[in-house]
C-alpha angles and dihedrals in degrees: 000000000000123000096249093055091047091050092050092048091048091048091050090051090051090049093053094046090052091044092048094050092046095047094045090049092052091044090058090071106015133030104246121175110256090185092059090043092054093048093045091048095049092045089052091048093051092047093049097044102036102026145263091296085078094058087100087078088077086072087079090069098075090049092051091045092051092048094050092048093042091053088049093239094122142004125240094265092054095051093043090051091047093054093044094047092045093052094040097050089047093051092047094050092046092049091050093045093050093058 
């Protein structure tokens, strides 16, 4: 395995540890959407690592949000917060990891 791939995998692991801790902390007092957080985080990771051409992956967020609200698992604020927190935590960890 080359060094770049190892670094990216390690960075992704760090992102998801930070995202997991953040989302679980928020979930202890408010019902945030972990599904939206995961999609927002992964879309942010793809966009950061591969390039802005992958920003289209954020288009999955409205579909996930609609599904979670339609199934009455969350309200709009909870899915919006999930997507925003997922993307934000990912961007912050990637910015810190890249120096």
